[in-house]
SEDREN-316093 format. One record per atom (N, C-alpha, C): residue number from 1; residue in three letters; atom name; x, y, z. Coordinates in Angstrom, 1 decimal. Example, Ala and Ser with C-alpha at 12.3 -4.5 7.8 and 13.67 -1.06 7.14 Angstrom:
// residues 2
titi gudren kolgu xx yy zz
1 ALA N 13.2 -5.7 7.8
1 ALA CA 12.3 -4.5 7.8
1 ALA C 13.2 -3.3 7.8
2 SER N 12.8 -2.2 7.1
2 SER CA 13.7 -1.1 7.1
2 SER C 12.9 0.0 7.9
This chain:
// residues 83
titi gudren kolgu xx yy zz
1 MET N 31.8 78.3 128.5
1 MET CA 32.0 77.8 127.1
1 MET C 31.6 78.7 126.1
2 ALA N 30.8 79.7 126.4
2 ALA CA 30.3 80.6 125.4
2 ALA C 31.4 81.3 124.6
3 GLY N 32.4 81.8 125.3
3 GLY CA 33.6 82.4 124.6
3 GLY C 34.3 81.4 123.7
4 HIS N 34.4 80.2 124.2
4 HIS CA 35.0 79.2 123.4
4 HIS C 34.2 78.9 122.1
5 ASP N 32.9 78.9 122.2
5 ASP CA 32.0 78.7 121.1
5 ASP C 32.3 79.7 120.0
6 ASP N 32.4 81.0 120.4
6 ASP CA 32.7 82.0 119.4
6 ASP C 34.0 81.8 118.6
7 ARG N 35.0 81.4 119.4
7 ARG CA 36.3 81.2 118.7
7 ARG C 36.2 79.9 117.8
8 TYR N 35.6 78.9 118.3
8 TYR CA 35.4 77.7 117.5
8 TYR C 34.7 78.0 116.2
9 ILE N 33.6 78.8 116.3
9 ILE CA 32.9 79.2 115.1
9 ILE C 33.7 80.1 114.1
10 GLU N 34.5 81.0 114.7
10 GLU CA 35.4 81.8 113.9
10 GLU C 36.4 81.0 113.1
11 ILE N 37.1 80.1 113.8
11 ILE CA 38.1 79.2 113.2
11 ILE C 37.4 78.3 112.1
12 THR N 36.3 77.7 112.4
12 THR CA 35.6 76.8 111.5
12 THR C 35.1 77.6 110.3
13 THR N 34.6 78.8 110.5
13 THR CA 34.1 79.6 109.4
13 THR C 35.3 80.0 108.5
14 ARG N 36.4 80.4 109.1
14 ARG CA 37.5 80.8 108.3
14 ARG C 38.1 79.6 107.5
15 LEU N 38.1 78.4 108.1
15 LEU CA 38.6 77.2 107.5
15 LEU C 37.7 76.8 106.3
16 ARG N 36.4 76.9 106.5
16 ARG CA 35.5 76.6 105.5
16 ARG C 35.7 77.6 104.3
17 SER N 35.8 78.8 104.6
17 SER CA 36.0 79.8 103.6
17 SER C 37.3 79.6 102.8
18 VAL N 38.4 79.4 103.4
18 VAL CA 39.7 79.1 102.8
18 VAL C 39.6 77.9 101.9
19 ARG N 39.0 76.8 102.4
19 ARG CA 38.9 75.6 101.6
19 ARG C 38.0 75.8 100.4
20 SER N 37.0 76.6 100.5
20 SER CA 36.1 76.9 99.4
20 SER C 36.8 77.7 98.3
21 PHE N 37.6 78.6 98.8
21 PHE CA 38.4 79.4 97.8
21 PHE C 39.5 78.5 97.1
22 CYS N 40.1 77.6 97.8
22 CYS CA 41.0 76.6 97.2
22 CYS C 40.3 75.8 96.2
23 ASP N 39.1 75.3 96.5
23 ASP CA 38.3 74.6 95.5
23 ASP C 38.0 75.4 94.3
24 PHE N 37.6 76.6 94.5
24 PHE CA 37.3 77.5 93.4
24 PHE C 38.5 77.7 92.5
25 LEU N 39.7 77.9 93.1
25 LEU CA 40.9 78.0 92.3
25 LEU C 41.3 76.7 91.6
26 SER N 41.1 75.6 92.3
26 SER CA 41.4 74.3 91.7
26 SER C 40.6 73.9 90.5
27 GLN N 39.4 74.5 90.5
27 GLN CA 38.4 74.2 89.4
27 GLN C 38.7 75.1 88.1
28 GLY N 39.8 75.8 88.1
28 GLY CA 40.1 76.6 86.9
28 GLY C 40.1 78.1 87.0
29 ALA N 39.7 78.6 88.1
29 ALA CA 39.7 80.1 88.3
29 ALA C 41.1 80.6 88.2
30 THR N 41.3 81.8 87.8
30 THR CA 42.7 82.4 87.8
30 THR C 42.6 83.8 88.5
31 VAL N 43.8 84.1 89.1
31 VAL CA 43.9 85.4 89.7
31 VAL C 45.1 86.1 89.1
32 CYS N 44.9 87.3 88.6
32 CYS CA 46.0 88.0 87.9
32 CYS C 46.0 89.4 88.6
33 VAL N 47.3 89.9 88.7
33 VAL CA 47.5 91.2 89.3
33 VAL C 48.4 92.0 88.5
34 GLY N 48.2 93.3 88.5
34 GLY CA 49.1 94.2 87.8
34 GLY C 50.1 94.7 88.9
35 LEU N 51.4 94.4 88.6
35 LEU CA 52.4 94.8 89.6
35 LEU C 52.7 96.3 89.7
36 SER N 52.3 97.0 88.6
36 SER CA 52.4 98.5 88.6
36 SER C 51.5 99.0 87.6
37 ASP N 51.2 100.3 87.6
37 ASP CA 50.3 100.9 86.6
37 ASP C 50.9 100.7 85.2
38 GLY N 50.1 100.2 84.3
38 GLY CA 50.4 100.0 83.0
38 GLY C 51.2 98.8 82.7
39 ALA N 51.6 98.0 83.7
39 ALA CA 52.3 96.8 83.5
39 ALA C 51.3 95.7 83.1
40 PRO N 51.8 94.7 82.4
40 PRO CA 50.9 93.6 82.1
40 PRO C 50.5 92.8 83.4
41 TYR N 49.4 92.2 83.3
41 TYR CA 48.9 91.4 84.4
41 TYR C 49.8 90.1 84.6
42 LYS N 50.0 89.7 85.8
42 LYS CA 50.8 88.5 86.1
42 LYS C 49.8 87.5 86.8
43 ASP N 49.8 86.2 86.3
43 ASP CA 49.0 85.2 86.9
43 ASP C 49.7 84.7 88.2
44 VAL N 48.9 84.9 89.3
44 VAL CA 49.4 84.5 90.6
44 VAL C 48.6 83.4 91.3
45 THR N 47.9 82.7 90.4
45 THR CA 46.9 81.7 90.9
45 THR C 47.7 80.6 91.7
46 ALA N 48.7 80.1 91.2
46 ALA CA 49.5 79.0 91.8
46 ALA C 50.0 79.4 93.2
47 VAL N 50.5 80.6 93.3
47 VAL CA 51.1 81.1 94.5
47 VAL C 49.9 81.3 95.5
48 LEU N 48.8 81.9 95.1
48 LEU CA 47.7 82.1 96.0
48 LEU C 47.1 80.8 96.5
49 LEU N 47.0 79.8 95.6
49 LEU CA 46.4 78.5 95.9
49 LEU C 47.3 77.9 97.0
50 GLU N 48.6 77.9 96.8
50 GLU CA 49.5 77.3 97.8
50 GLU C 49.5 78.0 99.1
51 ARG N 49.4 79.3 99.1
51 ARG CA 49.3 80.1 100.4
51 ARG C 48.0 79.7 101.1
52 ASN N 46.9 79.6 100.4
52 ASN CA 45.7 79.3 101.0
52 ASN C 45.6 77.9 101.5
53 ARG N 46.2 77.0 100.8
53 ARG CA 46.3 75.6 101.3
53 ARG C 47.0 75.5 102.6
54 ARG N 48.2 76.2 102.7
54 ARG CA 48.9 76.2 103.9
54 ARG C 48.1 76.9 105.1
55 GLU N 47.4 77.9 104.8
55 GLU CA 46.5 78.5 105.8
55 GLU C 45.5 77.6 106.3
56 ALA N 44.9 76.8 105.4
56 ALA CA 43.9 75.8 105.8
56 ALA C 44.5 74.7 106.7
57 GLU N 45.7 74.3 106.4
57 GLU CA 46.4 73.3 107.2
57 GLU C 46.6 73.9 108.6
58 VAL N 47.0 75.1 108.7
58 VAL CA 47.3 75.8 110.0
58 VAL C 46.0 75.9 110.8
59 LEU N 44.9 76.3 110.1
59 LEU CA 43.6 76.4 110.8
59 LEU C 43.1 75.1 111.3
60 ASP N 43.3 74.1 110.4
60 ASP CA 42.8 72.7 110.8
60 ASP C 43.6 72.2 112.0
61 ARG N 44.9 72.4 112.0
61 ARG CA 45.7 72.0 113.2
61 ARG C 45.3 72.7 114.4
62 MET N 45.1 74.0 114.3
62 MET CA 44.7 74.9 115.4
62 MET C 43.3 74.4 116.0
63 ARG N 42.4 74.1 115.1
63 ARG CA 41.1 73.7 115.5
63 ARG C 41.2 72.3 116.2
64 ARG N 42.0 71.4 115.7
64 ARG CA 42.2 70.1 116.3
64 ARG C 42.8 70.2 117.7
65 ARG N 43.8 71.1 117.8
65 ARG CA 44.5 71.3 119.1
65 ARG C 43.6 72.0 120.2
66 LEU N 42.8 73.0 119.8
66 LEU CA 42.0 73.7 120.7
66 LEU C 40.7 73.0 121.0
67 TYR N 40.2 72.3 120.1
67 TYR CA 38.8 71.7 120.2
67 TYR C 38.9 70.2 119.8
68 PRO N 39.7 69.4 120.5
68 PRO CA 39.8 68.0 120.1
68 PRO C 38.5 67.2 120.1
69 GLU N 37.6 67.6 120.9
69 GLU CA 36.3 67.0 120.9
69 GLU C 35.5 67.1 119.6
70 PHE N 35.9 68.2 118.8
70 PHE CA 35.2 68.4 117.5
70 PHE C 36.2 68.2 116.4
71 ALA N 37.3 67.6 116.6
71 ALA CA 38.4 67.4 115.6
71 ALA C 37.9 66.7 114.3
72 ASP N 37.0 65.8 114.5
72 ASP CA 36.6 65.0 113.3
72 ASP C 35.3 65.6 112.7
73 GLU N 34.8 66.7 113.2
73 GLU CA 33.6 67.3 112.6
73 GLU C 33.9 67.8 111.2
74 GLU N 33.0 67.5 110.3
74 GLU CA 33.2 67.9 108.9
74 GLU C 33.0 69.4 108.8
75 VAL N 33.9 70.1 108.0
75 VAL CA 33.8 71.5 107.9
75 VAL C 33.0 71.9 106.7
76 MET N 32.7 71.0 105.8
76 MET CA 31.8 71.3 104.7
76 MET C 30.4 71.1 105.2
77 PRO N 29.4 71.6 104.5
77 PRO CA 29.3 72.1 103.2
77 PRO C 29.8 73.5 103.1
78 PRO N 30.0 74.0 101.8
78 PRO CA 30.5 75.3 101.6
78 PRO C 29.6 76.4 102.3
79 LEU N 30.1 77.6 102.5
79 LEU CA 29.4 78.6 103.1
79 LEU C 28.1 79.0 102.4
80 TYR N 28.2 79.1 101.1
80 TYR CA 27.0 79.6 100.3
80 TYR C 26.4 78.4 99.5
81 SER N 25.1 78.5 99.4
81 SER CA 24.4 77.5 98.6
81 SER C 24.4 78.0 97.2
82 ARG N 24.3 77.2 96.2
82 ARG CA 24.3 77.6 94.8
82 ARG C 22.9 77.8 94.4
83 HIS N 22.6 78.9 93.7
83 HIS CA 21.3 79.2 93.2
83 HIS C 21.2 79.0 91.7
């Protein structure tokens, strides 16, 4: 089971991280990128939020399928405590 524990921790940690990033974006953060040198920045927050939400759904389904005994285990609290 030791190898399985590592994979479970990896999936759960990634899921926690993606959900925390989605929460961060949902609370008003913005992500802007410059498509080329000297070009104005473009806000890609909505696209990034949707992409990360889909990734969280995939990770959640994978975790439920691979580890049904832990399917209902809460993934929160966030990775980092606030100081």
